[in-house]
C-alpha positions in Angstrom: -51.6 -82.4 69.6 -49.5 -80.1 67.4 -45.8 -80.5 67.3 -44.0 -77.8 69.3 -41.6 -75.5 67.4 -37.9 -76.1 67.5 -35.8 -74.2 69.9 -36.7 -72.8 73.3 -40.1 -71.2 74.0 -40.1 -67.5 74.2 -42.9 -67.2 76.8 -46.6 -66.8 76.2 -48.7 -68.8 73.8 -47.8 -69.8 70.2 -49.6 -66.7 68.7 -47.6 -64.4 70.9 -44.4 -66.2 69.9 -45.2 -65.8 66.2 -45.9 -62.1 66.6 -42.6 -61.6 68.6 -40.6 -63.3 65.8 -42.4 -61.3 63.1 -41.7 -58.0 65.0 -38.0 -59.0 65.6 -37.7 -59.8 61.9 -39.3 -56.5 60.8 -36.9 -54.7 63.1 -33.9 -56.6 61.8 -34.8 -55.8 58.2 -35.5 -52.2 59.0 -32.3 -51.5 61.0 -30.0 -54.3 59.5 -28.8 -55.1 63.1 -30.6 -55.4 66.4 -29.5 -56.3 70.0 -31.6 -58.9 71.7 -31.1 -61.9 74.0 -29.2 -64.9 72.7 -32.3 -67.1 72.9 -34.4 -64.7 70.8 -31.6 -64.3 68.3 -31.2 -68.0 67.8 -34.9 -68.4 67.2 -35.0 -65.4 64.9 -32.1 -66.6 62.7 -33.9 -69.4 60.7 -37.1 -67.3 60.6 -35.4 -64.3 59.1 -33.3 -66.4 56.7 -36.4 -68.0 55.3 -38.0 -64.6 54.7 -34.8 -63.5 52.9 -35.1 -66.7 50.7 -38.6 -65.7 49.8 -37.4 -62.2 48.9 -34.7 -63.6 46.7 -37.4 -65.4 44.6 -39.0 -62.0 44.1 -42.3 -63.2 42.7 -45.8 -62.0 43.7 -46.6 -65.2 45.7 -43.5 -64.8 47.8 -44.2 -61.2 48.5 -47.8 -62.0 49.6 -46.5 -64.8 51.8 -44.0 -62.4 53.5 -46.8 -59.8 53.8 -48.8 -62.3 55.7 -46.1 -62.5 58.3 -44.8 -59.0 58.4 -47.5 -56.3 58.2 -45.3 -53.3 57.5 -45.3 -52.8 53.7 -42.3 -50.5 53.8 -40.2 -53.1 55.5 -41.3 -55.8 53.0 -40.5 -53.5 50.1 -37.0 -52.9 51.5 -36.6 -56.6 52.0 -37.5 -57.4 48.4 -35.6 -54.6 46.8 -32.5 -53.7 48.8 -31.7 -56.8 50.9 -32.6 -59.4 48.3 -30.4 -57.7 45.8 -27.5 -57.4 48.2 -27.6 -61.2 49.0 -28.5 -62.6 45.6 -25.0 -64.2 45.1 -25.1 -65.7 48.6 -26.4 -69.3 49.0 -27.4 -68.9 52.7 -26.1 -67.5 55.9 -27.9 -64.2 55.6 -27.6 -63.4 59.3 -24.8 -63.4 61.9 -25.1 -63.7 65.6 -22.4 -62.1 67.9 -22.6 -62.6 71.6 -21.9 -59.3 73.5 -22.1 -60.3 77.2 -24.8 -60.1 79.8 -27.5 -57.5 80.4 -26.9 -55.3 83.4 -30.4 -55.6 84.9 -31.2 -59.3 84.9 -27.8 -60.8 83.7 -29.5 -62.3 80.6 -27.0 -63.2 77.9 -27.2 -60.7 75.0 -26.3 -60.9 71.3 -26.3 -58.8 68.2 -28.0 -60.3 65.2 -27.2 -58.6 61.9 -27.7 -59.1 58.2 -24.7 -60.2 56.3 -24.8 -57.8 53.3 -21.1 -57.8 52.3 -19.9 -59.9 49.3 -19.6 -63.6 49.9 -15.8 -63.5 50.5 -12.8 -61.6 49.1 -11.2 -64.8 48.0 -14.3 -66.0 46.1 -14.8 -62.6 44.5 -11.2 -62.8 43.2 -11.7 -66.3 42.0 -14.9 -65.3 40.2 -13.2 -62.4 38.6 -10.3 -64.5 37.4 -12.7 -67.1 36.0 -14.6 -64.5 34.1 -11.4 -62.9 32.8 -10.2 -66.3 31.6 -13.5 -67.0 29.9 -13.3 -63.6 28.1 -9.7 -64.4 26.9 -10.8 -67.8 25.7 -13.7 -66.3 23.8 -11.4 -63.7 22.2 -9.0 -66.5 21.2 -11.8 -68.5 19.7 -13.1 -65.5 17.8 -9.6 -64.7 16.6 -9.1 -68.3 15.4 -12.5 -68.4 13.8 -12.0 -65.1 11.9 -8.9 -66.2 9.9 -10.4 -69.6 9.4 -13.5 -67.8 8.0 -11.3 -65.7 5.8 -9.3 -68.7 4.7 -12.4 -70.7 3.8 -13.6 -68.4 0.9 -10.0 -68.0 -0.2 -9.6 -71.8 -0.2 -12.9 -72.1 -2.2 -11.6 -69.6 -4.7 -8.3 -71.3 -5.0 -10.0 -74.7 -5.5 -12.3 -73.1 -8.1 -9.3 -71.6 -10.0 -7.4 -74.9 -9.7 -10.5 -76.8 -10.9 -11.0 -74.5 -13.9 -7.5 -75.0 -15.5 -7.8 -78.7 -14.7 -11.1 -78.8 -16.4 -9.8 -76.9 -19.4 -6.8 -79.3 -19.6 -9.0 -82.3 -19.4 -11.2 -80.8 -22.1 -8.2 -80.1 -24.4 -6.9 -83.6 -23.7 -10.2 -85.1 -24.6 -10.5 -83.0 -27.7 -7.4 -84.3 -29.4 -8.4 -87.8 -28.5 -11.8 -87.2 -30.0 -10.1 -85.7 -33.1 -7.8 -88.8 -33.3 -10.8 -91.1 -33.0 -12.6 -89.0 -35.7 -9.5 -89.1 -37.9 -9.0 -92.9 -37.5 -12.3 -93.8 -39.2 -11.6 -91.3 -41.9 -8.2 -92.9 -42.5 -9.7 -96.3 -42.6 -12.3 -95.1 -45.2 -9.5 -93.8 -47.4 -7.6 -97.1 -47.1 -10.8 -98.9 -47.9 -11.3 -96.9 -51.1 
């Protein structure tokens, strides 16, 4: 026997339940907010959030998977373009359920289920902005420190080359007199020997 779905049954058979959830999700994505019973809203929430997760992936396989559940191509297109882009920085919690009291006719508890399309939170947005600004400043400081170091490196190489050149000339001049002395010494010995 198949395992029953989580949550309360919505009446009818399993096929009817799947169609009801698909239609509720399509209405939610089309209108961004719908009013329904609390029971249907609680069953719709994980279903709709899973579809939004597929839309955030954005690949062809995900689109075909969602089209297998929601037959309206316009709604699926809106889900993959507008809604997925609006919630791309959000890690979950794409829907919100707000209870609004009981229905007049049969006293059923009612709720509004809506998509959460606003930014994650004002505080997190400020923190993200401050972090990016700090990173930009650090990058600028690194670039500023690297530029003088890069300019100093050729200057240091030139200075080392100029320092080495006189030192090499001095060493050559020092060696030359020593060589002359060595050359003169055998010549002096030859004179003494004669």
